[in-house]
N, C-alpha and C positions, 0 to 999 in steps of 0.2 A: 254517509257512512264511509269511513276510510277503508280503502281496499288493501288487503294483505298481498304483498308482492309474491309472485310465484317463486318457488324455491329453485335455485340453480343446482345443477348436478355437480357433484364433487368427485375427487379422486377416490374417496371411500365408497361412493355409490358404484363407481365403475369396478372397483376391486371386488365388491360383494357380488355384483352381477356376473363378472368374469371368473369369480372364484380364484382370485390370486391376491397377493399382498399389495398394499398401496405402493410400496417401493417398486414392485414389478410394473405397476401401472405407470409410474413416473418414468421408469426407464423406457418403457414401450412408447409412450407418447412423445418423449423427447428424442427418440431415435438413438438411444445410447445402448451399448452392448450390455449383456447380462441376462437377457431373456431369449427364449427360442423364437424362431420365425412364426411358429404356430401361435404362441402366446401373444406375440406382438400383433398379429393379425386379429386375434380374438378380442384383445383389449381395444383396438381401434374400431372394430365393428360395434362393440358395446358403447364406446364413447360417442360414435355417430348416432346410434339409436337413441341415446339419452340426451342428445343435443348439447353435449359438453363443449365448451370453448375455453381456451387458456385465458387466464386473467392478465390483463394489460399491466396491472400493478405488479403481479408476480414476475412477469417477463422483465419489467424495469429493474426489479431488485436483483435479478440474475444477470443484468447487463444486456438482455436481449432487446429486440425492437419493441417500441410501444405502439407501433402501427398508427402513429399520429404525428402530424406536422402542425406548426403553429403560424398564426398570422395576427399581428398586433397592429392596430390602426390608431395613431395619435392624431385625432381630428376632432373638431367640435361635433358633439353628438347631434346637435340640432341641424347641422348641415349634411350629415352623412346619409340620412334616409332618402334624400332627394337625388343622390348621385347615381345615375344610371351606369356610369362607367364602372364603379366598384361592384355593382350587382353583376354585371357582365363578366368582369374579371374573376370574381369568386366562382361564378358558374363554370368558367373554363378550368379553374384550379380544381374544383370538385370533380369535374369530368375526368381529369387525369388521375386523381387520387382514387376514384371509385373503381378503376380497372384493377387495382391491387388491394381493394378494401381498406384503404388508408383513411383515417379520420382527419378532419380539420378542426383544430381548436382555435376559435376566433375570439379576439378580445378587443374592445374599444376602450382607450384610456385618454385622459385629458391632455397629457403632454409627453415629451420625449423621456423625461426622467422616469415616469411611470412605465413607459415602454421598456426601458433598459432594466428596470426592476423586475418586470415580468419575465424577461429572458433569464435573468439570474435565478428566479424562483423556479421556472420550468426546468432549467438545467439541474438545479439542486434536487428537485423532486423527480427527475427523469420522466417528465411528462410528455416530452416530444422528442422525435428523432432529428428534427431540423426545423428551420423557420424560413418563411417568405417575408421579405422586408420591403416595404414601400416607402415612397416619399423621401428619396435621398436629399441631402442638404449639405451646404458647405460646412466644413468643420464637424462633420457627422461623427459622434462618438461610437456609433453602433458597430462599424466594422472591427474596430480594435477590441471591443467587448466580446464580440462573437469569436474573434481569433483567440482571445484569452480563454474563453469557455470551451473552445473546440467544438462549437455547435455548428453543424453544417447549415449554410445559409445561401439563399439566392436573392439578390436585390432585383426588384423590378425597376430598372433604370441603372445607369452606370454606377459602379461601386465608388463612393466618394473616397478621396484620400483623407487620411487623418490629419490632425493639426501639424504633425511632424512631416507631412507630405509623403508618408510611406504608403506603398501599395499593399493590397491584400490578396495575394495570389491564391489563397485557399478558399475564396468566396466567389461564387459564380454570379453572373448578371445576365438579364435579358432586357434589352432596351430598344427603343425606336426613336427616330430623330424628330424632336420637337423643333429644332432649328430649321430643318428643311420644310417641315409642315407650315411653320409661320411664314417662312419666305414665300411659299406657294400662295398663301392667303394674300399677302401684301401684293404680289405680282398680279393676282386676280383682280384685286381692288384697283390697283394702278391702271390696269388695262381698261377698266371701266371709267377711268377719268377721275377717280377719287384721290384727293390730295390732303384731306383732313381725316385722319384715322385715329380712333381711340380704342385701346385694348382694355376691356374690363377683365383684369387678371385675377388669379387665385391668391393663395397665401404667399406673402413675399419672401418668407425664409426658405421655401422649397426650391430645390435646384431646378426643377423643370419650369417653375414660374420665372426664375431668373433667366433661364435660357430663352424662353419665349420673349421676354421683355428685351433681351439683348438682340435677338434675331429681328424683332420688329424695328428696333432702332437702326441696326446695321443695314437691313434691307431698304429702309426709308432713305438712309444716307446714300446708299448705292444708286437709288433711283433719283436722287437729287431733291427729295422732298424737304420742306422747311421743318427743322426739328421742333419748332414751336407748335406745329400742326399735327404731330404724331406723338402720342404719349400713352402710358399705361397707368391704370388705377388699380392697386391691389385690393382684394376683398377676402372674406372668409369662405367664399364659394356659396354662401347662402342666397336664397331668393331675395331676402330683405335687403342685403347689401348690394345685390345686383340691381334692384329697383332704385335704391338711393344713388348709386353711381350713375345709372342711366339718366335719372332726373338731373343730376349735377351737370352732366355734359350737354344735355339737351336744353338746359336753361341758359347756356352760353349764347350771347347775342348772335344773330344770324350771320354776320360776316365771318365769325370765327367758329361757328357751330360745326361739329364734324359731320361729314356726309356718310361715314361708314363706322360701324362699331363691331369689334370682334370680342366675343365672350368666351371665357375659359371653360364654361360648362353649358350644357343644354338647358338646364333649369334657369340660369341667369339670362340666357338668350331669349327664352320664352317670356320671362318677366320683362325684359327690355322691349319686346314687341308690344306687350300690353301697355307699357308706359308711353311708347310712341303713339299708340292708338288713343290713349286718354288725352294726349296733348294735341291731337289732330295732325300729327306728322305722318305723312303717307309713306308706307314701306311697300315697294322699293322706290317710289317716285321721288321722295325727298331724303330718304335714308336707307342705306343698305345694312343688313345685319348678317353676321356669320357666327355660327356656333362651333366650338372646338370639336365636340364629339356628337355624332349622329345618335338619335334615340327615337323611341316611339313618339316622344314629344315633338321633336323637330319636324317630323313628317305629318303631324296632326294639326298644325297651326294654319292660319290663313293670313298671308301666303305661307307655304312651307319654307322652312329655313335652310339656307345654304349651310352646309356642315362638312366637317372632316369625317371621312368614313374609313373604318378599319374593322378587322375581325377581332374584337376585344376578347371574346371567349377563347379564341385560338392563342392570343397573347398570354392569357392566364394559364392555358393548358401547357404552353411551352415553358413557362416559368416553373410550373409544378413538375414537369418532366425533368427539367434540369436539376431540381432539388432531389428528386428520387434517384437520379443518376449519381449525385454527390453522396447520398446516404448509402448507396450500394458500393461506394468506394471508388467511383470514377473521378477523373480530374476536374478541377474547376475550369470553367470556360466563360468567355465573354461573347454573347450571342446578340447580333443585331437583327431585330425583327423588321417586319414590313413598315415602311413609312406611311402614315395616314395620308389619304388622297382627298382633295377637295372636290365636292360635288355641288356645283351651282344649282340653286333652285329659285323659287319665286321671290325670295327676299333679296336677291342680287339684282341691281340695276345700274344704269349709267348715273354718274354724279349729276346733280342738278346743274343746268347750264350756267347759272350765275356763280357757282362755286367750283366749276370744273376748269379753272384756269391752269395754264401750263405750270409745271413744277419749277420752283426756284432752286438755286444752288448748282452744284457741279452736275455734269451729265452722267448718266448711269454708265457703269463699267462694262455691262453686258455679261457679268459673271456673278454667280451666287456666292454666299459667304464661304462656301467650301471650295471655291475656285472652279466649280463645274458650270456648264451651260445651264441656264435656268429651265430645267425640265420639270421641276416640281416633284420628282420622285427620287428614290435611292435604291440601289440593289441591296439584297439581304446577303448576309454572310457571317462567317465566324472569325474570331481572332483569338490568339492564345490568351489565357487568363492572365490578368495583370497588365495587359496592354491597354493604355488609355484610349478611349474613343476620341475622335476628332472633335471639332467645334460643334458637332451635332449633339443635341441634348437628349435627356431621357424622357420617357413617357411616365406619367405619374403612376402611381399606383399605390 
C-alpha cells in the first residue's frame, strides 16, 4: 500500500495558530520590520512547535541561499564504485557541510559536456550555492564557464588555465603535490635497486595523471635510468584494466620484465597482486608493488601493500571549507595541502639480483624536480589566488 506523506506545516498554519495574518508571519520569520517584538517572538515559537522549515525552492526564488552545494563526477560509472579515494573525499566534504546543515547534490555523468550542462542547469534553476570541481585537465572549459555563470567554485587540484591561457582569480583551489609524491616513490624503488619500473596509470586526459607520468619520467632521468625501462600505461582506473595491464607487463620476457609496478589506485594494485600470484611471481621476492593511495584493501592483502598515505577526509573537508568561505563572500585562494607520504610495507623488497644492475645513463643530479633536496615531502602553505603552482601537480579528485 502506498503511504501518504505527512503534511508539512505552512505559513497559513502558523498564522492560524498565532492568530495573526500570513503577511505578519512572513515578516516575523524573515526578520523584517512591520511586526512588534512580541508578535515576532510568538510567531517563531509557533513555527518551532509545528516543525516548520523554510522551503529551499522558495529561498532560491527570492535570491536567498539554497543551503546546497554541488559535485559532478564525469567518470566511468563501472569504475567509480571501487574508488576508495572518492568515498573518503566525499566523507570529508560532508563532514564540513554538516556543521552548517548544508546539503550535497552529487551527480555522476558520462563526460565533460554533460558535466558542463549540469552546471548550466543548476545555475538556471538556482539549485546550488556553489560547486566542488574534481579532475582538472589541460584545456579545461569549466573555469571559464563557472566564471561566466558567476557560480562560486573550488577545484580539487590546481585551477587549469583556459585555452587562451587566462587565469581565473575568482575560483579557489585546494591541491597536493603528485609530482613530489611520485618522485618519492621512484626514490624508494631506486634505493631498493629497482631499475625497471612500470606505472599503471589512470585516465590519460586528467592533469594529475599527466603530472604523475611526467614526474616518473623526470625522476628516472635524474637518477640515470634507461628510458626504455621506465614507462606508464594509462587505464580507466577499473580492476579489469588493471589486471590486463599487469598481465601485459609481466608477460614481457624476463630480461626486460619490470621488477616494480606502481598503481594509480588501491583496487588496481590489489588486482595486480592477484595476477602476480596466478603467474607464480613472488611478491616482494621477484616483484615489488606500490599503491598510490592507502585503503582498507592495501592493508588486508598478503603481503600488505606499500602505499601512499594521507588524510583524504581532511583533504575533502578543506575543499568544502574553502567553498563555504567563497559563498560567504570571502576571497578566492590557492591552498596547498599536505603531500602524501610513502609507507613501505610487505610488498616492497630489493630488486632481484639478476635484474638489479647499475643504472645506465647520466649520473643523478642529487636534486628533486623542484630543485629541493630529495626529502620526499613538502611544506604546506597558501598562495594568493591566481598564482600558478610550481611543477608540482594536483591530487585527483
